[in-house]
PDB file of N, CA, C and O in Angstrom:
ATOM      1  N   MET A   1      13.614 -13.329 -19.860  1.00  0.00           N
ATOM      2  CA  MET A   1      12.539 -12.789 -19.069  1.00  0.00           C
ATOM      3  C   MET A   1      11.216 -13.022 -19.799  1.00  0.00           C
ATOM      4  O   MET A   1      11.111 -12.791 -21.004  1.00  0.00           O
ATOM      5  N   SER A   2      10.213 -13.482 -19.056  1.00  0.00           N
ATOM      6  CA  SER A   2       8.898 -13.706 -19.664  1.00  0.00           C
ATOM      7  C   SER A   2       7.895 -12.703 -19.093  1.00  0.00           C
ATOM      8  O   SER A   2       8.047 -12.217 -17.972  1.00  0.00           O
ATOM      9  N   ASP A   3       6.890 -12.413 -19.875  1.00  0.00           N
ATOM     10  CA  ASP A   3       5.896 -11.438 -19.433  1.00  0.00           C
ATOM     11  C   ASP A   3       4.580 -12.103 -19.023  1.00  0.00           C
ATOM     12  O   ASP A   3       3.575 -11.412 -18.853  1.00  0.00           O
ATOM     13  N   TRP A   4       4.564 -13.428 -18.860  1.00  0.00           N
ATOM     14  CA  TRP A   4       3.365 -14.121 -18.414  1.00  0.00           C
ATOM     15  C   TRP A   4       3.750 -15.362 -17.623  1.00  0.00           C
ATOM     16  O   TRP A   4       4.882 -15.838 -17.705  1.00  0.00           O
ATOM     17  N   ARG A   5       2.795 -15.880 -16.857  1.00  0.00           N
ATOM     18  CA  ARG A   5       2.992 -17.092 -16.068  1.00  0.00           C
ATOM     19  C   ARG A   5       1.729 -17.937 -16.162  1.00  0.00           C
ATOM     20  O   ARG A   5       0.624 -17.410 -16.285  1.00  0.00           O
ATOM     21  N   ILE A   6       1.903 -19.227 -16.104  1.00  0.00           N
ATOM     22  CA  ILE A   6       0.776 -20.158 -16.102  1.00  0.00           C
ATOM     23  C   ILE A   6       0.788 -20.908 -14.780  1.00  0.00           C
ATOM     24  O   ILE A   6       1.820 -21.423 -14.350  1.00  0.00           O
ATOM     25  N   ARG A   7      -0.353 -20.958 -14.154  1.00  0.00           N
ATOM     26  CA  ARG A   7      -0.485 -21.704 -12.910  1.00  0.00           C
ATOM     27  C   ARG A   7      -1.667 -22.653 -13.057  1.00  0.00           C
ATOM     28  O   ARG A   7      -2.797 -22.209 -13.258  1.00  0.00           O
ATOM     29  N   LEU A   8      -1.418 -23.944 -12.960  1.00  0.00           N
ATOM     30  CA  LEU A   8      -2.463 -24.949 -13.068  1.00  0.00           C
ATOM     31  C   LEU A   8      -2.877 -25.385 -11.673  1.00  0.00           C
ATOM     32  O   LEU A   8      -2.047 -25.795 -10.862  1.00  0.00           O
ATOM     33  N   GLN A   9      -4.161 -25.292 -11.411  1.00  0.00           N
ATOM     34  CA  GLN A   9      -4.699 -25.742 -10.143  1.00  0.00           C
ATOM     35  C   GLN A   9      -5.737 -26.811 -10.417  1.00  0.00           C
ATOM     36  O   GLN A   9      -6.555 -26.657 -11.324  1.00  0.00           O
ATOM     37  N   PRO A  10      -5.721 -27.886  -9.654  1.00  0.00           N
ATOM     38  CA  PRO A  10      -6.710 -28.938  -9.874  1.00  0.00           C
ATOM     39  C   PRO A  10      -8.103 -28.470  -9.453  1.00  0.00           C
ATOM     40  O   PRO A  10      -8.243 -27.713  -8.492  1.00  0.00           O
ATOM     41  N   PRO A  11      -9.139 -28.925 -10.179  1.00  0.00           N
ATOM     42  CA  PRO A  11     -10.494 -28.563  -9.771  1.00  0.00           C
ATOM     43  C   PRO A  11     -10.947 -29.292  -8.510  1.00  0.00           C
ATOM     44  O   PRO A  11     -11.912 -28.880  -7.865  1.00  0.00           O
ATOM     45  N   LEU A  12     -10.246 -30.386  -8.153  1.00  0.00           N
ATOM     46  CA  LEU A  12     -10.617 -31.174  -6.985  1.00  0.00           C
ATOM     47  C   LEU A  12      -9.354 -31.666  -6.290  1.00  0.00           C
ATOM     48  O   LEU A  12      -8.456 -32.206  -6.937  1.00  0.00           O
ATOM     49  N   VAL A  13      -9.284 -31.481  -4.979  1.00  0.00           N
ATOM     50  CA  VAL A  13      -8.166 -31.985  -4.177  1.00  0.00           C
ATOM     51  C   VAL A  13      -8.738 -32.890  -3.098  1.00  0.00           C
ATOM     52  O   VAL A  13      -9.590 -32.470  -2.315  1.00  0.00           O
ATOM     53  N   LEU A  14      -8.270 -34.132  -3.056  1.00  0.00           N
ATOM     54  CA  LEU A  14      -8.688 -35.080  -2.030  1.00  0.00           C
ATOM     55  C   LEU A  14      -7.643 -35.084  -0.933  1.00  0.00           C
ATOM     56  O   LEU A  14      -6.445 -35.098  -1.214  1.00  0.00           O
ATOM     57  N   ARG A  15      -8.092 -35.070   0.327  1.00  0.00           N
ATOM     58  CA  ARG A  15      -7.178 -35.094   1.457  1.00  0.00           C
ATOM     59  C   ARG A  15      -7.449 -36.326   2.311  1.00  0.00           C
ATOM     60  O   ARG A  15      -8.590 -36.588   2.694  1.00  0.00           O
ATOM     61  N   ASN A  16      -6.409 -37.068   2.600  1.00  0.00           N
ATOM     62  CA  ASN A  16      -6.510 -38.239   3.454  1.00  0.00           C
ATOM     63  C   ASN A  16      -6.120 -37.818   4.871  1.00  0.00           C
ATOM     64  O   ASN A  16      -4.951 -37.539   5.138  1.00  0.00           O
ATOM     65  N   SER A  17      -7.080 -37.774   5.763  1.00  0.00           N
ATOM     66  CA  SER A  17      -6.798 -37.370   7.142  1.00  0.00           C
ATOM     67  C   SER A  17      -6.629 -38.581   8.065  1.00  0.00           C
ATOM     68  O   SER A  17      -6.744 -38.462   9.285  1.00  0.00           O
ATOM     69  N   LEU A  18      -6.359 -39.734   7.474  1.00  0.00           N
ATOM     70  CA  LEU A  18      -6.160 -40.957   8.253  1.00  0.00           C
ATOM     71  C   LEU A  18      -4.674 -41.286   8.358  1.00  0.00           C
ATOM     72  O   LEU A  18      -3.896 -40.896   7.488  1.00  0.00           O
ATOM     73  N   PRO A  19      -4.269 -41.996   9.409  1.00  0.00           N
ATOM     74  CA  PRO A  19      -2.856 -42.357   9.568  1.00  0.00           C
ATOM     75  C   PRO A  19      -2.447 -43.574   8.735  1.00  0.00           C
ATOM     76  O   PRO A  19      -1.368 -44.124   8.955  1.00  0.00           O
ATOM     77  N   VAL A  20      -3.275 -44.002   7.794  1.00  0.00           N
ATOM     78  CA  VAL A  20      -2.972 -45.127   6.905  1.00  0.00           C
ATOM     79  C   VAL A  20      -3.221 -44.697   5.465  1.00  0.00           C
ATOM     80  O   VAL A  20      -3.980 -43.759   5.219  1.00  0.00           O
ATOM     81  N   GLY A  21      -2.596 -45.367   4.525  1.00  0.00           N
ATOM     82  CA  GLY A  21      -2.810 -45.082   3.110  1.00  0.00           C
ATOM     83  C   GLY A  21      -4.232 -45.435   2.680  1.00  0.00           C
ATOM     84  O   GLY A  21      -4.935 -46.172   3.372  1.00  0.00           O
ATOM     85  N   ALA A  22      -4.642 -44.911   1.546  1.00  0.00           N
ATOM     86  CA  ALA A  22      -6.005 -45.142   1.068  1.00  0.00           C
ATOM     87  C   ALA A  22      -6.021 -45.220  -0.451  1.00  0.00           C
ATOM     88  O   ALA A  22      -5.157 -44.666  -1.131  1.00  0.00           O
ATOM     89  N   GLN A  23      -7.023 -45.921  -0.963  1.00  0.00           N
ATOM     90  CA  GLN A  23      -7.304 -45.933  -2.392  1.00  0.00           C
ATOM     91  C   GLN A  23      -8.561 -45.114  -2.612  1.00  0.00           C
ATOM     92  O   GLN A  23      -9.427 -45.057  -1.740  1.00  0.00           O
ATOM     93  N   TYR A  24      -8.670 -44.472  -3.787  1.00  0.00           N
ATOM     94  CA  TYR A  24      -9.856 -43.671  -4.069  1.00  0.00           C
ATOM     95  C   TYR A  24     -10.304 -43.867  -5.514  1.00  0.00           C
ATOM     96  O   TYR A  24      -9.508 -44.196  -6.393  1.00  0.00           O
ATOM     97  N   VAL A  25     -11.597 -43.657  -5.731  1.00  0.00           N
ATOM     98  CA  VAL A  25     -12.202 -43.615  -7.060  1.00  0.00           C
ATOM     99  C   VAL A  25     -13.139 -42.416  -7.063  1.00  0.00           C
ATOM    100  O   VAL A  25     -13.969 -42.280  -6.165  1.00  0.00           O
ATOM    101  N   VAL A  26     -13.016 -41.547  -8.060  1.00  0.00           N
ATOM    102  CA  VAL A  26     -13.912 -40.397  -8.204  1.00  0.00           C
ATOM    103  C   VAL A  26     -14.852 -40.706  -9.356  1.00  0.00           C
ATOM    104  O   VAL A  26     -14.415 -40.961 -10.478  1.00  0.00           O
ATOM    105  N   TRP A  27     -16.155 -40.681  -9.064  1.00  0.00           N
ATOM    106  CA  TRP A  27     -17.194 -40.958 -10.057  1.00  0.00           C
ATOM    107  C   TRP A  27     -17.815 -39.647 -10.507  1.00  0.00           C
ATOM    108  O   TRP A  27     -18.005 -38.733  -9.705  1.00  0.00           O
ATOM    109  N   GLU A  28     -18.125 -39.562 -11.773  1.00  0.00           N
ATOM    110  CA  GLU A  28     -18.769 -38.382 -12.349  1.00  0.00           C
ATOM    111  C   GLU A  28     -20.116 -38.814 -12.928  1.00  0.00           C
ATOM    112  O   GLU A  28     -20.186 -39.781 -13.686  1.00  0.00           O
ATOM    113  N   ARG A  29     -21.193 -38.093 -12.569  1.00  0.00           N
ATOM    114  CA  ARG A  29     -22.532 -38.425 -13.053  1.00  0.00           C
ATOM    115  C   ARG A  29     -22.888 -37.498 -14.209  1.00  0.00           C
ATOM    116  O   ARG A  29     -22.842 -36.274 -14.082  1.00  0.00           O
ATOM    117  N   ARG A  30     -23.242 -38.104 -15.334  1.00  0.00           N
ATOM    118  CA  ARG A  30     -23.672 -37.347 -16.509  1.00  0.00           C
ATOM    119  C   ARG A  30     -25.025 -37.854 -16.948  1.00  0.00           C
ATOM    120  O   ARG A  30     -25.356 -39.023 -16.750  1.00  0.00           O
ATOM    121  N   HIS A  31     -25.803 -36.975 -17.542  1.00  0.00           N
ATOM    122  CA  HIS A  31     -27.094 -37.393 -18.087  1.00  0.00           C
ATOM    123  C   HIS A  31     -26.859 -38.146 -19.378  1.00  0.00           C
ATOM    124  O   HIS A  31     -26.078 -37.721 -20.230  1.00  0.00           O
ATOM    125  N   ALA A  32     -27.545 -39.271 -19.513  1.00  0.00           N
ATOM    126  CA  ALA A  32     -27.400 -40.090 -20.718  1.00  0.00           C
ATOM    127  C   ALA A  32     -28.154 -39.435 -21.870  1.00  0.00           C
ATOM    128  O   ALA A  32     -29.288 -38.990 -21.692  1.00  0.00           O
ATOM    129  N   PRO A  33     -27.541 -39.371 -23.041  1.00  0.00           N
ATOM    130  CA  PRO A  33     -28.258 -38.850 -24.201  1.00  0.00           C
ATOM    131  C   PRO A  33     -29.432 -39.760 -24.536  1.00  0.00           C
ATOM    132  O   PRO A  33     -29.353 -40.972 -24.334  1.00  0.00           O
ATOM    133  N   SER A  34     -30.511 -39.192 -25.042  1.00  0.00           N
ATOM    134  CA  SER A  34     -31.687 -39.999 -25.365  1.00  0.00           C
ATOM    135  C   SER A  34     -31.336 -40.973 -26.482  1.00  0.00           C
ATOM    136  O   SER A  34     -30.678 -40.616 -27.459  1.00  0.00           O
ATOM    137  N   GLY A  35     -31.789 -42.206 -26.313  1.00  0.00           N
ATOM    138  CA  GLY A  35     -31.531 -43.232 -27.313  1.00  0.00           C
ATOM    139  C   GLY A  35     -30.207 -43.952 -27.130  1.00  0.00           C
ATOM    140  O   GLY A  35     -29.875 -44.827 -27.930  1.00  0.00           O
ATOM    141  N   SER A  36     -29.429 -43.605 -26.086  1.00  0.00           N
ATOM    142  CA  SER A  36     -28.148 -44.286 -25.873  1.00  0.00           C
ATOM    143  C   SER A  36     -28.359 -45.469 -24.948  1.00  0.00           C
ATOM    144  O   SER A  36     -29.344 -45.520 -24.211  1.00  0.00           O
ATOM    145  N   SER A  37     -27.450 -46.404 -24.986  1.00  0.00           N
ATOM    146  CA  SER A  37     -27.518 -47.552 -24.089  1.00  0.00           C
ATOM    147  C   SER A  37     -26.678 -47.257 -22.863  1.00  0.00           C
ATOM    148  O   SER A  37     -25.457 -47.138 -22.967  1.00  0.00           O
ATOM    149  N   ALA A  38     -27.299 -47.139 -21.717  1.00  0.00           N
ATOM    150  CA  ALA A  38     -26.592 -46.834 -20.475  1.00  0.00           C
ATOM    151  C   ALA A  38     -25.817 -48.055 -20.017  1.00  0.00           C
ATOM    152  O   ALA A  38     -26.224 -49.189 -20.268  1.00  0.00           O
ATOM    153  N   GLY A  39     -24.716 -47.823 -19.353  1.00  0.00           N
ATOM    154  CA  GLY A  39     -23.939 -48.906 -18.780  1.00  0.00           C
ATOM    155  C   GLY A  39     -22.845 -49.426 -19.695  1.00  0.00           C
ATOM    156  O   GLY A  39     -22.320 -50.510 -19.441  1.00  0.00           O
ATOM    157  N   MET A  40     -22.481 -48.718 -20.729  1.00  0.00           N
ATOM    158  CA  MET A  40     -21.426 -49.170 -21.627  1.00  0.00           C
ATOM    159  C   MET A  40     -20.063 -48.861 -21.025  1.00  0.00           C
ATOM    160  O   MET A  40     -19.903 -47.867 -20.317  1.00  0.00           O
ATOM    161  N   GLY A  41     -19.096 -49.700 -21.303  1.00  0.00           N
ATOM    162  CA  GLY A  41     -17.717 -49.457 -20.855  1.00  0.00           C
ATOM    163  C   GLY A  41     -17.593 -49.508 -19.345  1.00  0.00           C
ATOM    164  O   GLY A  41     -18.115 -50.419 -18.703  1.00  0.00           O
ATOM    165  N   SER A  42     -16.894 -48.520 -18.771  1.00  0.00           N
ATOM    166  CA  SER A  42     -16.685 -48.487 -17.329  1.00  0.00           C
ATOM    167  C   SER A  42     -17.763 -47.687 -16.619  1.00  0.00           C
ATOM    168  O   SER A  42     -17.611 -47.331 -15.451  1.00  0.00           O
ATOM    169  N   SER A  43     -18.855 -47.405 -17.325  1.00  0.00           N
ATOM    170  CA  SER A  43     -19.935 -46.614 -16.743  1.00  0.00           C
ATOM    171  C   SER A  43     -20.957 -47.535 -16.097  1.00  0.00           C
ATOM    172  O   SER A  43     -21.079 -48.703 -16.466  1.00  0.00           O
ATOM    173  N   VAL A  44     -21.683 -47.001 -15.135  1.00  0.00           N
ATOM    174  CA  VAL A  44     -22.738 -47.727 -14.452  1.00  0.00           C
ATOM    175  C   VAL A  44     -23.995 -46.903 -14.572  1.00  0.00           C
ATOM    176  O   VAL A  44     -23.966 -45.695 -14.338  1.00  0.00           O
ATOM    177  N   SER A  45     -25.111 -47.537 -14.937  1.00  0.00           N
ATOM    178  CA  SER A  45     -26.346 -46.765 -15.054  1.00  0.00           C
ATOM    179  C   SER A  45     -26.953 -46.563 -13.687  1.00  0.00           C
ATOM    180  O   SER A  45     -26.794 -47.394 -12.793  1.00  0.00           O
ATOM    181  N   GLY A  46     -27.641 -45.469 -13.533  1.00  0.00           N
ATOM    182  CA  GLY A  46     -28.280 -45.152 -12.264  1.00  0.00           C
ATOM    183  C   GLY A  46     -28.944 -43.814 -12.367  1.00  0.00           C
ATOM    184  O   GLY A  46     -28.805 -43.119 -13.373  1.00  0.00           O
ATOM    185  N   GLY A  47     -29.663 -43.445 -11.340  1.00  0.00           N
ATOM    186  CA  GLY A  47     -30.314 -42.149 -11.353  1.00  0.00           C
ATOM    187  C   GLY A  47     -31.546 -42.172 -10.488  1.00  0.00           C
ATOM    188  O   GLY A  47     -31.909 -43.207  -9.928  1.00  0.00           O
ATOM    189  N   SER A  48     -32.185 -41.033 -10.382  1.00  0.00           N
ATOM    190  CA  SER A  48     -33.394 -40.938  -9.588  1.00  0.00           C
ATOM    191  C   SER A  48     -34.374 -40.031 -10.299  1.00  0.00           C
ATOM    192  O   SER A  48     -34.000 -39.217 -11.143  1.00  0.00           O
ATOM    193  N   GLY A  49     -35.619 -40.186  -9.944  1.00  0.00           N
ATOM    194  CA  GLY A  49     -36.632 -39.324 -10.531  1.00  0.00           C
ATOM    195  C   GLY A  49     -36.926 -39.650 -11.988  1.00  0.00           C
ATOM    196  O   GLY A  49     -37.450 -38.804 -12.712  1.00  0.00           O
ATOM    197  N   GLY A  50     -36.597 -40.872 -12.437  1.00  0.00           N
ATOM    198  CA  GLY A  50     -36.885 -41.258 -13.795  1.00  0.00           C
ATOM    199  C   GLY A  50     -35.892 -40.733 -14.817  1.00  0.00           C
ATOM    200  O   GLY A  50     -36.028 -41.022 -16.006  1.00  0.00           O
ATOM    201  N   GLN A  51     -34.899 -39.971 -14.386  1.00  0.00           N
ATOM    202  CA  GLN A  51     -33.901 -39.468 -15.322  1.00  0.00           C
ATOM    203  C   GLN A  51     -32.827 -40.510 -15.516  1.00  0.00           C
ATOM    204  O   GLN A  51     -32.385 -41.147 -14.560  1.00  0.00           O
ATOM    205  N   SER A  52     -32.407 -40.684 -16.760  1.00  0.00           N
ATOM    206  CA  SER A  52     -31.342 -41.627 -17.059  1.00  0.00           C
ATOM    207  C   SER A  52     -30.008 -40.910 -16.931  1.00  0.00           C
ATOM    208  O   SER A  52     -29.818 -39.836 -17.502  1.00  0.00           O
ATOM    209  N   SER A  53     -29.089 -41.501 -16.187  1.00  0.00           N
ATOM    210  CA  SER A  53     -27.775 -40.895 -16.031  1.00  0.00           C
ATOM    211  C   SER A  53     -26.718 -41.981 -16.026  1.00  0.00           C
ATOM    212  O   SER A  53     -27.013 -43.152 -15.783  1.00  0.00           O
ATOM    213  N   LEU A  54     -25.499 -41.589 -16.294  1.00  0.00           N
ATOM    214  CA  LEU A  54     -24.368 -42.501 -16.328  1.00  0.00           C
ATOM    215  C   LEU A  54     -23.372 -42.116 -15.247  1.00  0.00           C
ATOM    216  O   LEU A  54     -23.107 -40.933 -15.031  1.00  0.00           O
ATOM    217  N   LEU A  55     -22.823 -43.114 -14.570  1.00  0.00           N
ATOM    218  CA  LEU A  55     -21.718 -42.897 -13.645  1.00  0.00           C
ATOM    219  C   LEU A  55     -20.451 -43.322 -14.363  1.00  0.00           C
ATOM    220  O   LEU A  55     -20.374 -44.427 -14.901  1.00  0.00           O
ATOM    221  N   ARG A  56     -19.460 -42.446 -14.371  1.00  0.00           N
ATOM    222  CA  ARG A  56     -18.202 -42.737 -15.057  1.00  0.00           C
ATOM    223  C   ARG A  56     -17.059 -42.524 -14.077  1.00  0.00           C
ATOM    224  O   ARG A  56     -16.957 -41.470 -13.450  1.00  0.00           O
ATOM    225  N   ALA A  57     -16.198 -43.532 -13.950  1.00  0.00           N
ATOM    226  CA  ALA A  57     -15.003 -43.385 -13.110  1.00  0.00           C
ATOM    227  C   ALA A  57     -14.025 -42.496 -13.861  1.00  0.00           C
ATOM    228  O   ALA A  57     -13.499 -42.890 -14.903  1.00  0.00           O
ATOM    229  N   CYS A  58     -13.779 -41.297 -13.337  1.00  0.00           N
ATOM    230  CA  CYS A  58     -12.913 -40.355 -14.053  1.00  0.00           C
ATOM    231  C   CYS A  58     -11.530 -40.256 -13.434  1.00  0.00           C
ATOM    232  O   CYS A  58     -10.625 -39.695 -14.051  1.00  0.00           O
ATOM    233  N   SER A  59     -11.341 -40.786 -12.228  1.00  0.00           N
ATOM    234  CA  SER A  59     -10.022 -40.756 -11.605  1.00  0.00           C
ATOM    235  C   SER A  59      -9.959 -41.807 -10.507  1.00  0.00           C
ATOM    236  O   SER A  59     -10.949 -42.064  -9.823  1.00  0.00           O
ATOM    237  N   TRP A  60      -8.791 -42.410 -10.345  1.00  0.00           N
ATOM    238  CA  TRP A  60      -8.578 -43.379  -9.287  1.00  0.00           C
ATOM    239  C   TRP A  60      -7.097 -43.435  -8.971  1.00  0.00           C
ATOM    240  O   TRP A  60      -6.257 -43.058  -9.788  1.00  0.00           O
ATOM    241  N   GLY A  61      -6.793 -43.904  -7.785  1.00  0.00           N
ATOM    242  CA  GLY A  61      -5.388 -43.982  -7.397  1.00  0.00           C
ATOM    243  C   GLY A  61      -5.222 -44.282  -5.924  1.00  0.00           C
ATOM    244  O   GLY A  61      -6.145 -44.757  -5.262  1.00  0.00           O
ATOM    245  N   ARG A  62      -4.027 -43.996  -5.416  1.00  0.00           N
ATOM    246  CA  ARG A  62      -3.679 -44.232  -4.014  1.00  0.00           C
ATOM    247  C   ARG A  62      -3.158 -42.944  -3.392  1.00  0.00           C
ATOM    248  O   ARG A  62      -2.554 -42.106  -4.061  1.00  0.00           O
ATOM    249  N   MET A  63      -3.408 -42.812  -2.101  1.00  0.00           N
ATOM    250  CA  MET A  63      -2.876 -41.692  -1.325  1.00  0.00           C
ATOM    251  C   MET A  63      -2.107 -42.249  -0.138  1.00  0.00           C
ATOM    252  O   MET A  63      -2.489 -43.270   0.435  1.00  0.00           O
ATOM    253  N   ASP A  64      -1.040 -41.588   0.222  1.00  0.00           N
ATOM    254  CA  ASP A  64      -0.293 -41.944   1.416  1.00  0.00           C
ATOM    255  C   ASP A  64      -1.044 -41.468   2.654  1.00  0.00           C
ATOM    256  O   ASP A  64      -1.976 -40.669   2.556  1.00  0.00           O
ATOM    257  N   ALA A  65      -0.634 -41.962   3.812  1.00  0.00           N
ATOM    258  CA  ALA A  65      -1.201 -41.480   5.072  1.00  0.00           C
ATOM    259  C   ALA A  65      -0.973 -39.974   5.171  1.00  0.00           C
ATOM    260  O   ALA A  65       0.129 -39.493   4.908  1.00  0.00           O
ATOM    261  N   TRP A  66      -1.990 -39.246   5.543  1.00  0.00           N
ATOM    262  CA  TRP A  66      -1.979 -37.791   5.687  1.00  0.00           C
ATOM    263  C   TRP A  66      -1.697 -37.067   4.355  1.00  0.00           C
ATOM    264  O   TRP A  66      -1.364 -35.882   4.354  1.00  0.00           O
ATOM    265  N   GLY A  67      -1.829 -37.777   3.231  1.00  0.00           N
ATOM    266  CA  GLY A  67      -1.481 -37.204   1.928  1.00  0.00           C
ATOM    267  C   GLY A  67      -2.658 -36.559   1.209  1.00  0.00           C
ATOM    268  O   GLY A  67      -3.783 -36.540   1.707  1.00  0.00           O
ATOM    269  N   THR A  68      -2.367 -36.034   0.028  1.00  0.00           N
ATOM    270  CA  THR A  68      -3.389 -35.432  -0.826  1.00  0.00           C
ATOM    271  C   THR A  68      -3.256 -35.996  -2.235  1.00  0.00           C
ATOM    272  O   THR A  68      -2.213 -36.529  -2.614  1.00  0.00           O
ATOM    273  N   ALA A  69      -4.328 -35.868  -2.997  1.00  0.00           N
ATOM    274  CA  ALA A  69      -4.322 -36.271  -4.403  1.00  0.00           C
ATOM    275  C   ALA A  69      -4.999 -35.170  -5.202  1.00  0.00           C
ATOM    276  O   ALA A  69      -6.131 -34.789  -4.906  1.00  0.00           O
ATOM    277  N   ASP A  70      -4.313 -34.659  -6.211  1.00  0.00           N
ATOM    278  CA  ASP A  70      -4.886 -33.660  -7.106  1.00  0.00           C
ATOM    279  C   ASP A  70      -5.584 -34.378  -8.254  1.00  0.00           C
ATOM    280  O   ASP A  70      -5.002 -35.255  -8.893  1.00  0.00           O
ATOM    281  N   VAL A  71      -6.834 -34.000  -8.512  1.00  0.00           N
ATOM    282  CA  VAL A  71      -7.620 -34.631  -9.573  1.00  0.00           C
ATOM    283  C   VAL A  71      -7.865 -33.596 -10.659  1.00  0.00           C
ATOM    284  O   VAL A  71      -8.596 -32.628 -10.448  1.00  0.00           O
ATOM    285  N   TYR A  72      -7.253 -33.800 -11.819  1.00  0.00           N
ATOM    286  CA  TYR A  72      -7.387 -32.871 -12.941  1.00  0.00           C
ATOM    287  C   TYR A  72      -8.400 -33.351 -13.972  1.00  0.00           C
ATOM    288  O   TYR A  72      -8.818 -32.569 -14.826  1.00  0.00           O
ATOM    289  N   THR A  73      -8.806 -34.619 -13.914  1.00  0.00           N
ATOM    290  CA  THR A  73      -9.630 -35.198 -14.963  1.00  0.00           C
ATOM    291  C   THR A  73     -11.128 -35.109 -14.704  1.00  0.00           C
ATOM    292  O   THR A  73     -11.911 -35.634 -15.496  1.00  0.00           O
ATOM    293  N   VAL A  74     -11.541 -34.474 -13.646  1.00  0.00           N
ATOM    294  CA  VAL A  74     -12.967 -34.379 -13.309  1.00  0.00           C
ATOM    295  C   VAL A  74     -13.547 -33.082 -13.874  1.00  0.00           C
ATOM    296  O   VAL A  74     -12.878 -32.048 -13.893  1.00  0.00           O
ATOM    297  N   ASP A  75     -14.786 -33.149 -14.329  1.00  0.00           N
ATOM    298  CA  ASP A  75     -15.504 -31.979 -14.813  1.00  0.00           C
ATOM    299  C   ASP A  75     -16.458 -31.541 -13.712  1.00  0.00           C
ATOM    300  O   ASP A  75     -17.488 -32.183 -13.504  1.00  0.00           O
ATOM    301  N   MET A  76     -16.141 -30.466 -13.005  1.00  0.00           N
ATOM    302  CA  MET A  76     -16.918 -30.049 -11.839  1.00  0.00           C
ATOM    303  C   MET A  76     -18.289 -29.477 -12.206  1.00  0.00           C
ATOM    304  O   MET A  76     -19.061 -29.121 -11.315  1.00  0.00           O
ATOM    305  N   ARG A  77     -18.602 -29.384 -13.489  1.00  0.00           N
ATOM    306  CA  ARG A  77     -19.947 -28.963 -13.895  1.00  0.00           C
ATOM    307  C   ARG A  77     -20.947 -30.071 -13.696  1.00  0.00           C
ATOM    308  O   ARG A  77     -22.154 -29.829 -13.701  1.00  0.00           O
ATOM    309  N   HIS A  78     -20.453 -31.316 -13.517  1.00  0.00           N
ATOM    310  CA  HIS A  78     -21.303 -32.467 -13.278  1.00  0.00           C
ATOM    311  C   HIS A  78     -21.180 -32.880 -11.817  1.00  0.00           C
ATOM    312  O   HIS A  78     -20.226 -32.498 -11.138  1.00  0.00           O
ATOM    313  N   LYS A  79     -22.133 -33.652 -11.338  1.00  0.00           N
ATOM    314  CA  LYS A  79     -22.071 -34.157  -9.963  1.00  0.00           C
ATOM    315  C   LYS A  79     -20.944 -35.167  -9.860  1.00  0.00           C
ATOM    316  O   LYS A  79     -20.769 -36.011 -10.739  1.00  0.00           O
ATOM    317  N   VAL A  80     -20.180 -35.075  -8.780  1.00  0.00           N
ATOM    318  CA  VAL A  80     -19.109 -36.031  -8.528  1.00  0.00           C
ATOM    319  C   VAL A  80     -19.347 -36.703  -7.202  1.00  0.00           C
ATOM    320  O   VAL A  80     -20.046 -36.171  -6.340  1.00  0.00           O
ATOM    321  N   GLY A  81     -18.768 -37.869  -7.039  1.00  0.00           N
ATOM    322  CA  GLY A  81     -18.916 -38.592  -5.788  1.00  0.00           C
ATOM    323  C   GLY A  81     -17.848 -39.620  -5.642  1.00  0.00           C
ATOM    324  O   GLY A  81     -17.811 -40.335  -4.641  1.00  0.00           O
TER     325      GLY A  81
END
């Protein structure tokens, strides 16, 4: 007998409401540290208002028709898209 339980819930759940399978990529936008070179690795530079920011692909995969995908690797404190 245990006196505790752990329940993990994803911070983001994607739902495919189409009758066909789909591929997805979740991008996370972070502010670039001053003096860093934007666009390194799998990141893409971008932003608005003169602010430097980085787009980082934090999750990708496939979903079945009418399926869902749980995304655990995204930090919801940052903008996602």
